[in-house]
N, C-alpha and C positions, 0 to 999 in steps of 0.2 A: 502556463507551460509554453515555452517558446520553441519547442523542438517539433520536428516533423515526426509524428507517431508512426506513420507508414514507412519511414526510413529506418526505424529501429530494427535491429536483428532479432526480433521476437516473433513468436508464432501469432497468427491473427487473433485467436481468442484473447490473448493478453493485450494486444493493441486495441481491440474493441473495448475491453474492460477499462483501459486507461482513458479512452475517448469518452466513454460513458461517465467515468468518475470526474473527468475534467468538466464535462457539461453539468454534472450534478453539483459539484462543489465550487466551480468557478476557478479563474486563474489564480495561481499563487497558493492554492490550498495544500499542495503537496509537491515534493520534488523527487525526481527519479535519480537514484544514486547510480553512479557509474561504477558498477561492479561487474565482475565476470560471472554473472548468474547463468549464462547460456541462453539459448532461444526459448526455453520452456519455463523460465522464472525471471523475476525482477524484484528489486527492492526499492521501496518508496520511503521517504521520511517527511516529517513535519518541518516546514521551512524555518520556523522559529525555534524549534527544539529538535535538532538532528538525532538525538537519542531515541526519539519516538518514531519507530520504524515499522514497516509492514513488508514481510517477505511473502510474495505471491508466487505460487507454482502450480503446474499441472502434472507433475511427476506422480505416477501411481493413482491418479484420479480418474473417475469415469468421464466419459465424453461430456463436455460442457459443464464441468465442475472444477473447482479450484481448491487448493490447500492454502491456508493462511496462517502465518506466524506473526502475531502482533507483539512487538517488542516495546517495553517501557524502560526508561532510563532509571538508574539508581536514584533513590530518593530517601531522605530522612534516615540515612545509615543503612538502608536495605539495598541488597544487590539488584542489578537489572532483572526484570521479569519478562517471561515469554508466555504468551497464551496461544495455544495451537488449536486450529480448526481444520477439519478435513471434509471433503465432499460438499463444499458450499456451492450453491447455484450462483449465477451471476447477480441476481437480485440480492441474495444474502451477502455476497461479497460487497456490493455497493453499500448496503446498509451498515455493515461492520466497519468499512473504511470511512464512511461518512461520520460515524461516531468517533473513530480513532483519530481522524484528522480535523475534527471540529475546531473552530478558532479557540485559542486559549482565552479564558476569562480575564477581564481587566483586574489587576490587583490594586487595592486601595492602599496608598502609602500612609 
């Protein structure tokens, strides 16, 4: 990620989560989508598969907890899917996002 996290118009818990995620997954593991989510939410995507997204927010959450909507692209004739989690701690968020944005497996031709 080549952006200055601290310059983002997001609240500090989201900035801290992004920094921890970047440190955990390494550069290029996810991309921040430029959407108008406001200061209390953000949307990430997988750089190789933009339909694989994560919407992260603090709306309606207890202090130091997050809401997470994991979005999966349409596949094999099925519509896109969304998996919703509420009240996740920072550690739970990092674990869920680490799985969601794991590198895609190599396909054998």
